Backbone bond lengths (Angstrom), bond angles and torsions (degrees), N, CA, C in turn:
res aa  C-N    CA-C-N  psi(-1)  N-CA   C-N-CA  omega(-1)  CA-C   N-CA-C  phi
1 X - - - 1.369 - - 1.615 110.87 -
2 X 1.263 117.75 130.09 1.417 130.05 -177.71 1.634 104.06 -66.12
3 X 1.428 109.43 145.46 1.527 110.97 176.13 1.538 106.62 -63.57
4 X 1.325 112.51 154.51 1.483 112.10 -174.78 1.461 117.82 -68.00
5 X 1.359 118.58 -27.17 1.440 120.79 168.52 1.490 119.67 -64.12
6 X 1.396 116.63 -23.03 1.439 116.28 176.97 1.474 106.47 -91.20
7 X 1.378 121.01 -27.05 1.459 118.72 -176.88 1.499 111.73 -75.61
8 X 1.406 117.58 -14.07 1.429 117.46 172.16 1.432 120.80 -65.98
9 X 1.350 115.68 -30.49 1.484 122.36 176.41 1.539 113.46 -63.12
10 X 1.295 115.43 -24.86 1.443 119.26 -174.33 1.512 117.72 -66.39
11 X 1.285 114.77 -14.06 1.479 123.92 177.50 1.501 116.58 -65.65
12 X 1.450 112.60 -45.35 1.452 121.08 178.86 1.522 108.46 -168.70
13 X 1.372 114.11 98.94 1.488 120.57 -177.81 1.545 111.94 -57.57
14 X 1.328 119.09 -30.78 1.300 120.70 -174.43 1.516 110.99 -70.54
15 X 1.340 112.56 -54.37 1.526 118.57 171.48 1.504 114.91 -50.53
16 X 1.381 113.85 -43.64 1.501 119.73 -179.28 1.553 110.13 -61.41
17 X 1.350 113.04 -47.80 1.540 119.14 177.03 1.603 109.12 -54.25
18 X 1.263 117.68 -48.67 1.390 121.08 -177.16 1.540 111.73 -64.17
19 X 1.261 117.48 -31.09 1.467 120.10 -175.63 1.623 104.44 -80.73
20 X 1.299 118.27 -38.33 1.425 120.86 -177.47 1.450 110.91 -68.33
21 X 1.382 121.74 -32.89 1.369 130.59 178.62 1.640 108.12 -64.65
22 X 1.258 110.60 -27.35 1.445 118.68 -176.87 1.538 111.99 -95.37
23 X 1.213 111.08 9.28 1.504 119.93 172.45 1.493 112.45 80.49
24 X 1.373 119.05 22.26 1.451 117.83 -176.68 1.591 102.08 -91.24
25 X 1.315 117.27 136.06 1.510 122.06 -175.36 1.582 108.04 -79.25
26 X 1.344 114.23 157.15 1.401 113.55 179.69 1.526 112.49 -68.82
27 X 1.300 118.50 -33.82 1.462 120.72 175.62 1.500 112.00 -56.78
28 X 1.411 114.37 -38.45 1.387 112.53 -175.61 1.517 110.26 -75.63
29 X 1.308 116.54 -23.26 1.539 121.41 177.37 1.507 108.23 -65.65
30 X 1.441 114.36 -45.36 1.446 120.40 178.36 1.513 112.94 -60.84
31 X 1.234 116.78 -35.94 1.561 125.23 179.63 1.641 107.38 -67.38
32 X 1.336 110.12 -40.12 1.472 111.91 -178.44 1.685 107.36 -73.94
33 X 1.258 120.14 -37.99 1.455 116.31 176.89 1.441 114.98 -66.48
34 X 1.391 119.17 -36.60 1.436 123.08 177.09 1.489 107.41 -62.62
35 X 1.356 120.81 -46.88 1.387 127.47 -176.77 1.501 112.36 -61.97
36 X 1.419 117.03 -37.09 1.361 121.54 -179.85 1.499 105.15 -69.23
37 X 1.287 118.68 -48.82 1.498 121.60 -172.18 1.566 108.63 -64.89
38 X 1.206 113.75 -42.06 1.638 120.90 175.86 1.451 107.70 -55.25
39 X 1.447 119.40 -48.85 1.443 114.66 -175.67 1.427 113.54 -75.15
40 X 1.368 117.17 -27.87 1.487 116.43 175.92 1.519 109.54 -70.56
41 X 1.333 119.09 -36.91 1.423 120.07 175.99 1.481 114.33 -65.26
42 X 1.257 117.39 -33.47 1.587 119.82 174.80 1.434 111.53 -69.94
43 X 1.311 121.81 -36.62 1.385 124.95 169.71 1.391 113.54 -60.46
44 X 1.317 120.57 -50.99 1.428 124.21 171.58 1.509 122.22 -57.82
45 X 1.351 106.98 -29.34 1.504 117.63 173.53 1.557 112.01 -67.45
46 X 1.405 115.94 -33.64 1.427 116.53 167.09 1.462 119.87 -60.25
47 X 1.475 108.32 -43.24 1.409 112.05 175.19 1.578 118.83 -63.87
48 X 1.398 112.90 -27.03 1.454 116.90 176.33 1.527 110.93 -71.47
49 X 1.129 121.19 -33.19 1.515 124.59 175.37 1.417 110.14 -66.30
50 X 1.282 120.55 -40.86 1.524 120.53 175.89 1.542 109.48 -70.90
51 X 1.263 116.71 -38.99 1.498 121.53 -175.60 1.478 110.09 -65.41
52 X 1.308 119.99 -44.63 1.367 128.00 -175.49 1.603 106.65 -60.66
53 X 1.281 113.31 -52.66 1.434 123.96 -175.27 1.632 106.90 -59.84
54 X 1.354 117.29 -51.20 1.366 125.27 -172.95 1.660 108.09 -62.79
55 X 1.263 114.36 -47.42 1.520 118.26 173.77 1.421 110.79 -54.32
56 X 1.312 125.08 -46.08 1.397 127.55 -174.83 1.616 107.16 -71.08
57 X 1.248 122.51 -43.97 1.362 125.12 178.22 1.539 112.01 -64.05
58 X 1.316 116.17 -37.92 1.529 120.05 178.38 1.427 103.68 -67.42
59 X 1.339 127.57 -38.89 1.535 126.37 -173.62 1.499 104.75 -73.63
60 X 1.380 116.38 -36.57 1.570 124.66 177.53 1.465 108.23 -60.41
61 X 1.307 115.62 -50.85 1.450 119.63 -173.87 1.559 112.41 -62.97
62 X 1.418 108.90 -44.33 1.529 112.48 176.99 1.514 112.71 -61.52
63 X 1.308 118.96 -37.34 1.451 122.13 179.76 1.484 111.25 -66.62
64 X 1.358 111.14 -44.72 1.458 119.44 -174.18 1.599 111.86 -64.97
65 X 1.268 107.66 -32.36 1.505 115.45 -176.79 1.695 110.59 -70.83
66 X 1.394 109.62 -24.65 1.355 122.68 -176.67 1.576 111.86 -82.79
67 X 1.484 112.79 -15.53 1.462 114.94 -178.85 1.594 106.65 -84.96
68 X 1.316 111.16 156.43 1.385 115.43 -177.87 1.680 108.83 -98.75
69 X 1.306 112.98 -39.00 1.443 115.23 -177.25 1.405 117.24 -83.89
70 X 1.325 127.39 147.62 1.447 126.83 179.99 1.525 111.74 -67.47
71 X 1.330 115.97 -29.48 1.569 115.43 177.39 1.379 111.54 -69.01
72 X 1.362 124.09 -32.12 1.446 125.96 171.76 1.409 116.56 -65.44
73 X 1.351 111.33 -35.07 1.414 117.03 -171.09 1.527 103.64 -76.49
74 X 1.253 124.29 -33.39 1.528 126.68 -177.60 1.486 103.70 -72.68
75 X 1.268 122.25 -35.58 1.403 124.16 -173.28 1.595 109.36 -73.08
76 X 1.338 115.79 -23.71 1.412 121.35 -170.76 1.574 113.72 -63.27
77 X 1.426 116.05 -28.07 1.367 116.77 178.07 1.445 113.75 -153.85
78 X 1.251 127.37 133.59 1.517 126.27 176.54 1.431 116.06 -56.22
79 X 1.392 114.09 -24.03 1.468 115.53 -171.05 1.548 106.82 -102.62
80 X 1.234 116.42 17.14 1.523 116.19 178.85 1.558 116.54 54.57
81 X 1.203 119.95 71.63 1.338 126.04 -176.41 1.557 117.58 -55.13
82 X 1.314 118.48 -19.31 1.464 123.93 176.58 1.503 107.76 -71.27
83 X 1.307 118.65 -18.33 1.490 118.44 176.51 1.522 117.65 -73.94
84 X 1.319 113.03 -14.28 1.493 120.99 179.11 1.437 111.59 -127.01
85 X 1.396 110.36 148.38 1.481 122.20 -167.88 1.568 101.35 -96.27
86 X 1.327 119.36 160.72 1.483 120.92 174.58 1.505 111.38 -54.17
87 X 1.423 121.08 -34.11 1.364 123.75 -175.91 1.468 105.89 -73.65
88 X 1.367 127.55 -32.69 1.373 130.92 178.34 1.602 107.84 -61.43
89 X 1.453 115.17 -39.29 1.324 122.73 -176.22 1.530 116.16 -87.06
90 X 1.430 115.19 -3.62 1.425 120.78 -176.89 1.597 106.59 -56.18
91 X 1.340 109.44 141.95 1.556 116.09 173.40 1.440 111.87 -77.93
92 X 1.265 122.17 -24.14 1.452 129.62 179.89 1.536 116.71 -97.64
93 X 1.391 112.99 -33.37 1.403 118.93 -171.26 1.553 115.22 -114.30
94 X 1.341 115.48 -18.55 1.482 118.60 -176.65 1.557 107.62 -76.72
95 X 1.301 112.80 148.91 1.600 121.98 -178.53 1.581 103.46 -90.61
96 X 1.243 111.89 150.62 1.465 118.59 179.92 1.470 108.10 -68.20
97 X 1.440 114.48 137.69 1.384 120.94 -176.12 1.576 112.41 -146.72
98 X 1.380 111.45 162.91 1.438 117.86 178.17 1.615 106.63 -71.36
99 X 1.328 118.72 130.46 1.478 120.51 179.70 1.500 115.05 -62.62
100 X 1.489 109.86 -20.29 1.543 113.53 -177.30 1.465 108.52 -94.40
101 X 1.246 120.95 -51.94 1.554 120.55 -167.94 1.554 106.90 -99.27
102 X 1.293 120.93 -16.18 1.428 130.06 -178.80 1.656 104.13 66.12
103 X 1.158 122.99 21.32 1.489 124.24 167.07 1.544 113.48 -61.31
104 X 1.287 119.33 133.01 1.533 123.07 177.69 1.468 106.51 -62.66
105 X 1.303 118.67 129.09 1.459 125.62 178.01 1.586 110.41 -80.52
106 X 1.364 116.21 144.60 1.452 123.45 179.71 1.611 102.16 -90.59
107 X 1.343 111.93 159.49 1.424 117.37 174.54 1.615 118.32 -46.23
108 X 1.393 109.03 -40.15 1.431 119.83 178.58 1.506 114.24 -63.76
109 X 1.317 113.32 -17.86 1.527 119.21 178.69 1.465 112.68 -95.57
110 X 1.300 115.81 4.27 1.565 117.34 -171.18 1.552 111.80 -116.18
111 X 1.322 116.85 2.61 1.545 120.14 177.88 1.567 106.53 -67.25
112 X 1.305 116.59 120.09 1.438 119.15 -178.87 1.485 110.03 -54.21
113 X 1.274 119.57 141.83 1.398 126.08 168.67 1.657 110.99 70.37
114 X 1.268 113.11 -55.79 1.408 120.56 -175.81 1.501 116.78 -66.71
115 X 1.320 116.26 -39.03 1.410 123.79 174.63 1.567 110.72 -59.44
116 X 1.343 108.54 -48.43 1.579 114.58 -178.26 1.604 107.82 -57.90
117 X 1.364 117.04 -46.05 1.406 123.68 -178.15 1.470 112.71 -60.75
118 X 1.366 114.39 -47.83 1.553 120.64 -173.22 1.544 102.52 -67.93
119 X 1.237 124.08 -36.50 1.511 126.21 -178.29 1.448 112.41 -83.47
120 X 1.302 118.97 0.90 1.453 125.36 -174.51 1.477 115.12 46.32
121 X 1.326 114.57 45.76 1.389 120.95 173.04 1.550 113.84 72.88
122 X 1.406 121.60 22.44 1.463 124.32 -178.19 1.455 108.90 -133.61
123 X 1.425 108.00 148.34 1.546 113.15 178.70 1.635 111.14 -64.07
124 X 1.189 118.82 136.06 1.487 120.99 173.12 1.512 119.79 -55.91
125 X 1.388 106.59 -28.14 1.578 113.97 -176.28 1.475 116.07 -105.41
126 X 1.317 120.70 -40.97 1.389 120.70 175.11 1.490 120.84 -101.45
127 X 1.495 111.03 -6.10 1.415 115.23 177.83 1.562 113.28 70.26
128 X 1.185 122.19 1.34 1.484 121.97 -176.78 1.565 104.76 -75.90
129 X 1.343 116.55 155.91 1.408 122.42 174.24 1.570 114.93 -60.76
130 X 1.353 113.25 136.44 1.552 116.00 168.08 1.444 106.32 -98.43
131 X 1.313 112.63 131.86 1.456 117.21 -178.86 1.562 113.73 -57.99
132 X 1.386 115.79 142.17 1.463 119.90 174.65 1.536 109.63 -62.79
133 X 1.340 119.24 -11.08 1.432 116.21 179.97 1.456 113.91 -59.76
134 X 1.437 116.81 -34.17 1.405 117.79 -177.58 1.499 122.23 -61.66
135 X 1.394 117.50 -47.83 1.554 115.04 166.97 1.484 118.21 -65.25
136 X 1.419 113.29 -32.28 1.426 117.46 -177.98 1.502 113.14 -64.02
137 X 1.344 115.89 -44.76 1.483 122.49 177.73 1.551 109.78 -66.69
138 X 1.332 115.97 -39.37 1.560 112.11 -179.88 1.499 102.64 -70.24
139 X 1.158 131.85 -44.61 1.365 127.45 -172.76 1.602 112.94 -68.53
140 X 1.367 112.48 -36.18 1.345 117.84 174.95 1.606 115.51 -70.37
141 X 1.291 118.62 -29.92 1.392 116.76 173.77 1.511 111.60 -76.27
142 X 1.269 117.28 -29.73 1.590 119.91 174.58 1.419 109.25 -65.40
143 X 1.412 115.89 -45.56 1.569 118.93 179.44 1.532 110.69 -63.65
144 X 1.334 119.81 -31.08 1.418 116.52 179.87 1.474 111.17 -74.80
145 X 1.381 119.21 -34.91 1.415 122.19 179.30 1.531 110.22 -63.84
146 X 1.419 113.58 -53.05 1.557 114.12 173.36 1.403 116.51 -57.61
147 X 1.408 113.93 -46.10 1.483 116.36 -174.25 1.591 109.55 -63.42
148 X 1.379 115.00 -34.94 1.551 114.83 -178.38 1.520 111.65 -68.80
149 X 1.317 109.70 -35.63 1.673 107.74 174.50 1.467 107.78 -65.96
150 X 1.353 128.26 -44.50 1.490 122.63 -176.58 1.429 108.31 -69.54
151 X 1.368 130.67 -22.76 1.412 124.83 -170.87 1.614 110.11 -113.64
152 X 1.251 112.46 2.59 1.544 118.30 -177.07 1.482 108.79 -52.18
153 X 1.344 116.70 122.05 1.494 119.07 -170.66 1.551 110.57 -74.46
154 X 1.249 125.74 -16.60 1.572 121.20 -176.24 1.562 109.04 -123.77
155 X 1.253 112.62 166.60 1.442 115.89 178.89 1.465 116.02 -64.28
156 X 1.208 123.30 143.11 1.377 128.54 -174.71 1.600 110.88 -88.91
157 X 1.392 109.92 67.74 1.463 119.00 -172.20 1.549 110.37 -154.58
158 X 1.164 113.35 132.98 1.439 117.13 176.01 1.664 114.08 63.03
159 X 1.213 119.23 -117.59 1.576 118.53 179.60 1.619 108.43 -69.68
160 X 1.362 114.39 -28.29 1.466 117.30 179.55 1.500 110.04 -63.05
161 X 1.396 115.23 -43.95 1.471 120.41 -178.29 1.560 105.84 -64.41
162 X 1.262 119.16 -44.13 1.501 122.79 -179.11 1.497 110.63 -57.28
163 X 1.294 114.19 -48.57 1.545 119.31 174.88 1.432 111.00 -54.32
164 X 1.316 116.01 -50.83 1.546 121.01 -174.19 1.569 108.06 -60.10
165 X 1.219 116.91 -43.61 1.512 122.47 179.62 1.477 113.23 -60.02
166 X 1.399 116.88 -44.70 1.403 118.76 176.94 1.662 111.68 -72.82
167 X 1.329 113.84 -30.64 1.409 116.21 174.21 1.619 113.61 -58.50
168 X 1.281 113.93 -40.48 1.451 116.41 176.27 1.444 112.52 -66.21
169 X 1.394 119.50 -30.20 1.518 118.47 166.91 1.547 112.56 -63.87
170 X 1.244 113.42 -44.94 1.568 119.53 -179.49 1.445 108.10 -55.18
171 X 1.382 120.27 -45.26 1.347 124.57 -177.12 1.494 119.08 -56.74
172 X 1.358 110.62 -37.17 1.483 120.12 174.79 1.482 108.98 -66.67
173 X 1.321 118.85 -47.03 1.596 120.78 173.69 1.485 110.52 -59.22
174 X 1.262 118.71 -39.00 1.512 124.79 -177.77 1.415 109.33 -59.27
175 X 1.329 121.12 -51.60 1.443 131.04 -174.06 1.609 106.77 -65.21
176 X 1.236 113.18 -41.83 1.520 122.85 -174.21 1.570 103.32 -64.60
177 X 1.356 113.61 -48.81 1.482 116.05 -173.36 1.530 108.16 -68.91
178 X 1.172 118.89 -39.28 1.495 121.51 179.68 1.543 113.69 -65.36
179 X 1.175 113.73 -35.68 1.609 121.33 177.32 1.535 105.92 -67.30
180 X 1.281 112.82 -45.68 1.521 120.85 -172.84 1.464 106.25 -66.80
181 X 1.385 117.67 -46.72 1.499 118.51 -170.60 1.670 107.05 -70.91
182 X 1.303 108.89 -36.47 1.650 111.33 178.11 1.424 114.27 -62.64
183 X 1.371 113.22 -33.70 1.465 117.04 179.69 1.455 118.40 -81.11
184 X 1.392 116.87 -41.53 1.405 123.89 -168.54 1.591 113.59 -132.68
185 X 1.293 114.22 13.64 1.518 123.53 168.31 1.626 107.94 52.22
186 X 1.215 112.07 44.82 1.485 114.61 172.21 1.466 111.23 -160.55
187 X 1.421 115.26 155.11 1.483 122.23 178.83 1.542 107.46 -110.76
188 X 1.243 114.67 106.73 1.590 114.03 -179.93 1.500 115.97 -70.66
189 X 1.265 110.18 139.15 1.421 126.56 -173.77 1.666 104.04 -58.45
190 X 1.437 112.95 -34.16 1.473 116.84 -176.09 1.585 108.28 -62.47
191 X 1.229 123.86 -26.96 1.501 127.40 176.70 1.510 110.60 -92.86
192 X 1.336 119.55 -50.20 1.487 129.04 -178.22 1.463 111.00 -51.11
193 X 1.349 119.73 -55.32 1.394 127.88 -164.97 1.618 111.92 -69.49
194 X 1.411 114.47 -46.99 1.443 116.38 174.27 1.526 114.77 -59.13
195 X 1.378 114.63 -34.26 1.482 117.83 -177.10 1.665 103.41 -73.58
196 X 1.264 116.63 -41.43 1.428 116.81 172.84 1.534 118.19 -48.90
197 X 1.294 108.97 -56.62 1.513 123.73 167.65 1.478 112.58 -42.90
198 X 1.312 120.97 -50.14 1.436 125.57 -177.22 1.570 110.70 -71.01
199 X 1.289 117.39 -34.13 1.348 122.36 178.65 1.543 110.65 -68.63
200 X 1.414 116.92 -41.40 1.500 119.87 176.88 1.567 109.18 -66.41
201 X 1.366 117.51 -38.26 1.430 115.29 174.21 1.418 117.42 -61.46
202 X 1.392 118.22 -37.58 1.357 121.32 179.26 1.681 110.18 -64.84
203 X 1.147 109.44 -38.08 1.575 115.57 -178.24 1.487 107.97 -62.82
204 X 1.289 115.86 -50.80 1.565 119.71 177.97 1.460 108.79 -62.92
205 X 1.329 126.65 -42.71 1.428 121.16 179.93 1.564 112.81 -62.22
206 X 1.387 111.55 -42.34 1.553 114.53 177.30 1.451 114.10 -57.61
207 X 1.442 111.79 -45.67 1.380 122.41 176.44 1.617 117.45 -49.45
208 X 1.341 105.54 -47.67 1.599 111.91 -179.14 1.456 106.03 -77.24
209 X 1.326 121.94 -39.53 1.577 119.91 -175.43 1.425 109.37 -66.36
210 X 1.361 120.90 -44.07 1.506 125.62 -174.36 1.406 112.10 -79.41
211 X 1.358 120.13 -23.14 1.419 125.13 -172.14 1.512 111.40 57.81
212 X 1.312 113.92 43.63 1.464 122.03 -173.63 1.600 108.04 -125.39
213 X 1.150 120.30 121.76 1.407 124.52 170.18 1.585 116.17 -60.92
214 X 1.325 110.07 -37.04 1.424 123.19 175.78 1.375 112.72 -52.97
215 X 1.391 118.93 -42.73 1.482 123.81 170.89 1.535 119.99 -51.71
216 X 1.506 109.56 -23.03 1.444 114.19 179.56 1.568 109.62 -96.08
217 X 1.340 118.49 -53.49 1.342 126.58 -174.70 1.529 117.92 -61.52
218 X 1.360 116.80 -38.30 1.397 124.06 -175.49 1.577 107.93 -68.42
219 X 1.441 118.10 -56.39 1.440 117.87 -179.84 1.535 112.95 -60.74
220 X 1.274 116.30 -35.21 1.486 122.57 -179.55 1.608 110.64 -68.52
221 X 1.198 112.60 -40.37 1.658 113.96 170.46 1.436 112.87 -66.89
222 X 1.255 114.59 -40.39 1.503 121.02 178.41 1.569 107.58 -53.45
223 X 1.403 111.66 -53.23 1.429 121.74 -175.26 1.536 109.10 -60.50
224 X 1.315 115.36 -42.25 1.460 117.97 -176.30 1.445 113.61 -68.29
225 X 1.402 116.83 -35.27 1.428 122.17 -178.84 1.541 111.68 -64.68
226 X 1.373 114.03 -56.69 1.375 114.27 -178.41 1.527 113.20 -64.14
227 X 1.461 120.01 -35.04 1.398 118.42 175.54 1.521 111.59 -58.26
228 X 1.396 111.17 -48.04 1.524 118.40 179.15 1.556 112.58 -54.24
229 X 1.227 117.44 -44.87 1.440 119.26 -178.08 1.484 111.34 -67.84
230 X 1.196 118.02 -40.01 1.543 122.16 -175.84 1.525 111.38 -78.59
231 X 1.399 115.86 -31.18 1.464 118.46 -178.18 1.577 103.86 -76.42
232 X 1.349 118.33 -30.24 1.578 120.38 -179.76 1.445 105.47 -72.29
233 X 1.350 122.22 -39.32 1.550 122.78 -175.74 1.525 105.39 -69.91
234 X 1.275 120.69 -39.50 1.448 126.63 -179.61 1.529 108.31 -65.62
235 X 1.280 121.79 -45.23 1.542 124.51 -176.91 1.576 106.53 -71.31
236 X 1.382 119.18 -48.35 1.449 119.65 177.09 1.465 120.29 -52.88
237 X 1.465 110.73 -45.78 1.460 118.90 -175.04 1.578 109.83 -90.36
238 X 1.196 121.77 -7.13 1.495 125.87 -171.41 1.471 110.55 63.37
239 X 1.302 117.95 34.04 1.524 116.41 177.51 1.409 113.36 99.25
240 X 1.357 121.26 -11.77 1.504 123.08 -168.41 1.525 108.48 -77.75
241 X 1.395 120.74 -34.87 1.436 119.05 -175.12 1.489 112.24 -92.03
242 X 1.321 119.27 -20.77 1.446 123.04 177.48 1.512 110.82 -156.19
243 X 1.447 111.21 143.11 1.472 108.52 -173.42 1.511 113.84 -92.61
244 X 1.333 118.77 160.89 1.435 131.50 175.81 1.470 109.02 -44.77
245 X 1.365 116.25 -42.45 1.526 117.95 -175.27 1.516 113.08 -65.27
246 X 1.397 115.71 -40.03 1.466 123.78 179.52 1.574 106.97 -67.65
247 X 1.387 122.97 -31.34 1.436 121.91 175.36 1.532 112.09 -61.96
248 X 1.394 109.73 -44.27 1.460 116.33 178.49 1.479 113.93 -68.59
249 X 1.349 118.06 -31.67 1.512 120.77 -179.53 1.462 111.69 -74.22
250 X 1.447 117.81 -31.20 1.395 118.07 178.31 1.381 125.47 -48.52
251 X 1.315 122.54 -46.78 1.588 116.69 179.69 1.486 116.96 -62.59
252 X 1.455 114.66 -31.22 1.366 115.65 176.95 1.649 117.34 -64.72
253 X 1.505 106.32 -41.31 1.403 111.41 170.79 1.531 118.25 -58.08
254 X 1.403 113.82 -36.08 1.433 119.95 -176.53 1.388 104.89 -70.14
255 X 1.374 129.59 -42.24 1.308 130.39 179.41 1.594 114.85 -59.98
256 X 1.367 110.05 -35.72 1.474 109.04 -177.96 1.548 115.25 -82.22
257 X 1.329 119.20 -29.46 1.440 118.24 173.10 1.457 114.97 -81.62
258 X 1.376 115.18 -19.37 1.535 120.94 156.57 1.468 122.56 82.05
259 X 1.512 112.42 -14.54 1.359 116.73 -178.45 1.613 110.32 -140.11
260 X 1.272 118.50 147.36 1.369 120.23 -178.00 1.523 117.69 -59.60
261 X 1.316 115.27 -36.21 1.496 120.88 174.39 1.466 108.60 -62.58
262 X 1.301 123.38 -46.13 1.474 125.91 -178.83 1.570 113.24 -68.87
263 X 1.339 115.39 -22.00 1.422 121.49 174.68 1.570 104.73 -64.88
264 X 1.380 115.95 -51.48 1.457 114.84 -174.90 1.589 110.91 -65.11
265 X 1.355 113.11 -29.39 1.540 115.10 175.73 1.583 105.28 -61.05
266 X 1.214 119.30 -47.41 1.401 122.64 -177.74 1.490 108.84 -54.04
267 X 1.292 118.47 -55.55 1.484 124.69 178.14 1.601 110.22 -52.61
268 X 1.298 107.26 -49.69 1.516 109.06 176.52 1.379 119.65 -55.25
269 X 1.454 119.74 -57.48 1.482 125.50 178.02 1.492 113.43 -58.75
270 X 1.455 119.15 -37.25 1.290 117.24 177.21 1.556 117.77 -68.25
271 X 1.317 113.10 -36.58 1.442 117.77 171.68 1.581 113.89 -64.79
272 X 1.289 112.35 -40.07 1.495 116.75 177.89 1.428 110.60 -62.81
273 X 1.411 115.31 -47.83 1.584 111.27 -179.66 1.508 114.07 -66.70
274 X 1.380 114.92 -34.77 1.461 118.92 176.79 1.549 111.59 -59.27
275 X 1.326 110.65 -44.80 1.457 112.39 -173.69 1.647 110.82 -69.31
276 X 1.385 117.49 -36.31 1.362 121.10 175.26 1.425 117.14 -56.32
277 X 1.332 115.33 -39.02 1.501 125.18 176.85 1.427 109.58 -74.78
278 X 1.366 121.36 -30.20 1.451 125.38 -176.47 1.418 113.89 -74.56
279 X 1.451 118.61 -41.52 1.401 126.47 -179.95 1.467 113.86 -36.49
280 X 1.425 120.25 -63.72 1.434 125.57 179.86 1.512 112.44 -51.29
281 X 1.338 116.94 -36.54 1.392 118.47 -177.21 1.550 109.94 -75.39
282 X 1.333 118.23 -39.33 1.322 120.88 172.39 1.524 118.98 -63.50
283 X 1.329 113.07 -29.20 1.450 120.04 177.51 1.533 113.61 -71.20
284 X 1.301 113.78 -9.31 1.506 115.99 173.79 1.511 115.15 -86.20
285 X 1.392 118.63 -1.39 1.298 120.61 176.65 1.500 116.87 96.36
286 X 1.223 119.20 -157.46 1.564 124.61 -177.82 1.519 111.72 -50.59
287 X 1.402 119.79 -42.74 1.403 120.24 -174.80 1.563 112.75 -63.35
288 X 1.416 106.70 -39.65 1.611 110.29 174.73 1.396 117.11 -60.56
289 X 1.434 118.05 -24.62 1.412 124.01 -178.58 1.485 108.06 -72.21
290 X 1.343 118.57 -21.19 1.495 116.62 -178.48 1.471 110.37 -92.12
291 X 1.188 121.74 -5.39 1.506 122.46 177.87 1.544 110.93 -66.66
292 X 1.260 117.36 125.24 1.539 116.92 171.15 1.529 113.10 -87.67
293 X 1.304 111.35 125.66 1.436 120.07 -179.85 1.435 110.30 -108.11
294 X 1.394 121.96 118.15 1.463 117.67 -174.42 1.631 107.18 -79.17
295 X 1.357 117.68 143.14 1.283 123.23 -179.95 1.476 116.11 -84.55
296 X 1.284 116.09 -27.46 1.463 121.19 -174.71 1.450 118.20 -48.22
297 X 1.429 117.74 -47.28 1.457 117.56 177.50 1.519 119.24 -61.05
298 X 1.427 114.82 -30.02 1.330 120.30 175.03 1.476 114.27 -71.41
299 X 1.311 119.09 -35.12 1.485 125.44 173.61 1.564 109.48 -68.00
300 X 1.250 117.89 -40.66 1.422 118.28 179.30 1.521 110.71 -66.26
301 X 1.313 114.80 -54.02 1.601 119.16 173.16 1.462 113.06 -47.56
302 X 1.325 120.87 -46.86 1.466 128.80 -175.95 1.478 110.61 -65.22
303 X 1.388 112.71 -33.71 1.579 116.87 174.65 1.495 111.42 -73.82
304 X 1.352 121.57 -33.26 1.317 123.45 176.81 1.503 107.46 -66.72
305 X 1.290 120.18 -43.01 1.550 117.18 177.81 1.500 113.79 -63.16
306 X 1.394 115.79 -42.62 1.439 118.48 -172.93 1.661 105.41 -68.99
307 X 1.299 120.54 -45.86 1.402 119.96 -175.76 1.583 109.55 -63.04
308 X 1.291 118.83 -35.96 1.465 118.53 -172.20 1.558 103.88 -90.94
309 X 1.154 125.26 -30.20 1.486 124.95 -174.61 1.545 113.73 -127.31
310 X 1.385 114.38 23.77 1.442 116.08 -175.08 1.485 114.86 -59.75
311 X 1.340 112.97 -37.50 1.591 113.81 -176.40 1.394 116.89 -68.03
312 X 1.470 113.83 -33.51 1.477 119.06 175.82 1.497 110.75 -75.07
313 X 1.383 116.21 -31.52 1.473 119.07 178.53 1.514 115.91 -65.52
314 X 1.476 107.56 -44.08 1.475 120.47 177.38 1.594 108.90 -62.93
315 X 1.226 116.58 -44.71 1.505 119.90 -179.28 1.439 110.92 -61.52
316 X 1.344 119.72 -41.28 1.346 125.31 -178.93 1.583 114.52 -69.66
317 X 1.373 107.15 -37.98 1.532 111.95 174.28 1.583 109.57 -66.16
318 X 1.221 118.66 -44.38 1.572 125.30 -179.18 1.588 103.51 -56.00
319 X 1.323 121.81 -50.82 1.307 125.40 -173.69 1.707 111.26 -61.99
320 X 1.322 107.48 -43.01 1.474 108.62 -177.58 1.623 115.98 -75.61
321 X 1.210 113.58 -35.87 1.430 123.57 -173.98 1.437 125.71 -108.34
322 X 1.443 110.96 -24.39 1.431 113.86 -175.82 1.606 114.68 -109.57
323 X 1.249 111.85 -6.65 1.580 119.59 -174.08 1.441 107.84 -117.69
């Protein structure tokens, strides 16, 4: 892996040359790139918060409209979806609003992290608490963007830059899926399927760019393996061991990590992380056993680790078990 200060110049050699001529040090350029990526990630983290809430409310509105009794309609969503129209909940047309009182938010209410801090975690209009999820998701997305640049395993040039740009898009989807799954214990097709399509497109572009059949069959085999394992677990347990959303998510993760060995690393680390979180719950006794723990966030986190540090992880595995 190239040193970070050298990798920075691979974004645009013309801009780099101009900055160097002005006396800007390579290390300073790296810091600038990291800061820009982090800020961009924080802004997209704010979008993720709105996206997740709107997708859930759209689903709740659709479900509630299919119910005949008023009592069922009220139970369909804690935020009374009948108070909002499809246009209000539109991802592209809807105005930003408070999830509690549905008051349209002003620009000063929409500054990521800072607005939440200045309002002390409460809505300016209804004074209801604003979940800590909002600043945490914003900061997490910013950290993932900056961290991915620092840890990116290939040079940021040509196809490597193309992959990195797509990876930033995948991270937005990953965070949205993790938040949705943690809240409502499901992985919506409206997020999973577009990401799967993007992963297939990336595989095809890489195959054409590299003129390598391995760039096609290895990711396809990885996707088939993880899908087969998860589908088998789902069928044997009738959905008790793993959810249907995880089965749908699996092929996309296989395409991203791109090799069968890395697929097994994803399953291993996801299971390890899930176990570490489950142990405290199990220690509580029978009540802990009834707590539902979504597996999706651990799969997504494990995929991030394998994509960014896969080479090191594979090397460590080979040293431990194959030599």
